[in-house]
C-alpha positions in Angstrom: 6.7 58.5 -13.2 5.8 57.8 -9.6 2.6 56.0 -10.7 4.6 53.9 -13.2 7.1 52.9 -10.4 4.1 51.9 -8.2 2.6 49.7 -11.0 6.0 48.1 -11.7 6.5 47.3 -7.9 2.9 46.0 -7.6 3.5 43.8 -10.7 6.8 42.4 -9.2 5.0 41.6 -5.9 2.2 39.8 -7.7 4.7 37.8 -9.8 6.7 36.9 -6.6 3.5 35.7 -4.9 2.5 33.7 -8.0 6.1 32.1 -8.0 5.9 31.3 -4.3 2.5 29.6 -4.8 3.7 27.6 -7.9 6.8 26.5 -5.8 4.6 25.5 -2.9 2.1 23.6 -5.0 4.9 22.0 -7.0 6.7 20.9 -3.8 3.5 19.5 -2.3 2.8 17.5 -5.5 6.3 16.3 -5.7 6.1 15.1 -2.1 3.1 13.0 -2.9 4.6 11.7 -6.1 7.7 10.5 -4.2 6.1 9.2 -1.0 2.7 8.1 -2.4 3.3 7.0 -5.9 0.3 5.9 -8.0 1.5 3.2 -10.3 -0.1 0.2 -12.0 -3.5 1.8 -11.4 -5.4 -0.2 -14.0 -3.9 -3.5 -12.9 -4.7 -2.7 -9.2 -8.3 -1.6 -10.0 -8.9 -4.7 -12.3 -7.6 -7.2 -9.6 -9.4 -5.4 -6.7 -12.7 -5.6 -8.6 -12.0 -9.2 -9.5 -11.2 -10.2 -5.8 -13.4 -7.7 -4.1 -10.6 -5.8 -2.3 -10.6 -2.1 -1.4 -8.2 -0.5 -3.9 -6.8 1.8 -1.2 -5.7 -1.3 0.7 -3.8 -2.7 -2.4 -2.1 0.7 -3.1 -1.2 1.0 0.6 0.3 -2.5 0.8 2.4 -2.0 -2.4 3.6 1.4 -1.2 4.4 0.0 2.3 6.1 -3.1 1.0 8.1 -1.9 -1.9 7.3 1.8 -2.7 6.2 0.3 -6.0 9.7 -1.1 -6.9 8.9 -4.3 -9.0 12.2 -6.0 -8.4 12.6 -5.4 -4.7 13.6 -8.4 -2.5 13.4 -8.1 1.3 16.0 -9.5 3.7 13.6 -12.4 4.4 13.2 -13.2 0.7 9.8 -11.6 -0.1 9.7 -10.5 -3.7 8.2 -7.8 -5.9 5.7 -5.0 -5.5 3.6 -6.7 -2.8 6.6 -8.5 -1.3 5.3 -12.0 -1.6 7.2 -14.9 0.0 8.1 -17.6 -2.6 6.2 -20.3 -0.5 3.1 -18.1 -0.4 3.4 -17.5 -4.2 3.6 -21.2 -4.9 0.4 -21.6 -2.8 -1.3 -18.8 -4.8 -0.1 -20.1 -8.1 -1.7 -23.4 -7.3 -4.9 -21.7 -6.1 -5.1 -19.6 -9.3 -4.3 -22.6 -11.6 -0.9 -21.3 -12.8 1.0 -24.2 -14.4 4.8 -24.2 -14.4 5.0 -21.2 -12.1 8.4 -19.8 -11.4 9.1 -17.5 -8.4 10.9 -15.2 -10.7 7.5 -14.3 -12.2 7.0 -12.3 -9.0 9.0 -9.6 -10.6 6.4 -9.1 -13.3 4.0 -6.4 -12.0 0.9 -7.9 -13.4 1.5 -11.3 -11.7 2.8 -9.8 -8.4 -0.2 -7.5 -8.0 -2.7 -10.2 -8.9 -1.0 -12.6 -6.4 -0.9 -9.9 -3.6 -4.5 -8.8 -4.1 -5.7 -12.4 -4.4 -3.9 -13.2 -1.1 -5.6 -10.2 0.5 -8.9 -11.7 -0.7 -7.9 -15.1 0.8 -7.0 -13.5 4.1 -10.3 -11.6 4.2 -12.1 -14.9 4.1 -10.1 -16.1 7.0 -10.2 -13.1 9.3 -13.0 -10.8 10.4 -11.4 -7.4 10.6 -9.2 -5.3 8.3 -6.7 -5.0 11.2 -6.4 -8.8 11.3 -6.0 -9.0 7.5 -3.2 -6.4 7.4 -1.5 -8.1 10.4 -1.7 -11.6 8.7 -0.3 -10.1 5.5 2.7 -9.1 7.4 3.2 -11.6 10.2 1.4 -14.6 8.7 -1.9 -16.2 9.2 -0.6 -18.6 11.9 0.8 -15.9 14.0 -2.5 -13.8 14.0 -4.6 -16.9 14.8 -2.3 -17.6 17.8 -2.7 -14.1 19.0 -6.4 -14.3 18.8 -6.3 -17.4 20.9 -4.0 -15.9 23.5 -5.9 -13.9 26.3 -2.7 -11.7 26.6 -3.3 -10.4 23.1 -7.1 -10.9 22.6 -9.4 -10.8 25.6 -12.5 -12.0 23.6 -10.8 -14.2 20.9 -12.2 -12.0 18.2 -10.4 -8.7 18.4 -6.6 -8.0 18.8 -6.1 -5.9 21.9 -2.4 -6.1 21.5 0.0 -7.0 18.6 3.1 -8.7 20.0 5.4 -8.0 17.0 6.7 -4.5 17.0 7.3 -4.7 13.2 3.6 -5.7 12.7 2.4 -3.0 14.9 4.3 -0.4 12.9 3.2 -2.1 9.6 -0.4 -1.9 10.6 -0.2 1.9 11.5 1.6 2.7 8.3 -0.8 0.8 6.1 -3.8 2.4 7.8 -2.2 5.9 7.4 -1.4 5.1 3.7 -5.0 4.0 3.2 -6.3 7.4 4.3 -3.9 9.2 1.9 -4.7 7.0 -1.1 -8.4 7.3 -0.5 -7.9 11.1 -1.2 -5.2 10.6 -3.9 -6.7 8.0 -6.0 -10.2 8.1 -7.3 -11.6 5.1 -9.1 -13.5 6.2 -12.1 
């Protein structure tokens, strides 16, 4: 009887350990699913290949900008997954040859992701570093150019020593952190 009681207690302890492990792993996976969603994977990969952009950058921008909510609108009027300003969208639509473009199309994930990834490609042709590209996506191309010309923000005119906008400083850090996580979380097959 004593042996049977020991086996029962041992079995209960093993089951408790297994339950704790399952809860821990489940909580861990739930955390990543909530804070680092992986949505629209095929669309992102397709456009990143087409426009030669690192897919972790695209996932990170979409996460940082909208948490992958396709109909999000910022207080400044940026729209959709990649939070594209209507004026920027009109420029991109013209560049890509879209006829009769409507800014409401930015709520369509395929269009918004294509436009956002194209715009990252456009910025990568205008700027030398990933840091500058990310800052330009947030603060605008004109702002980053002026920072690079200002000795207060760029001693050599080629690298940003300081980012004067607090929002853009925070944005850059968040996108860079997200890129590290998405590099581990999403594997391109």
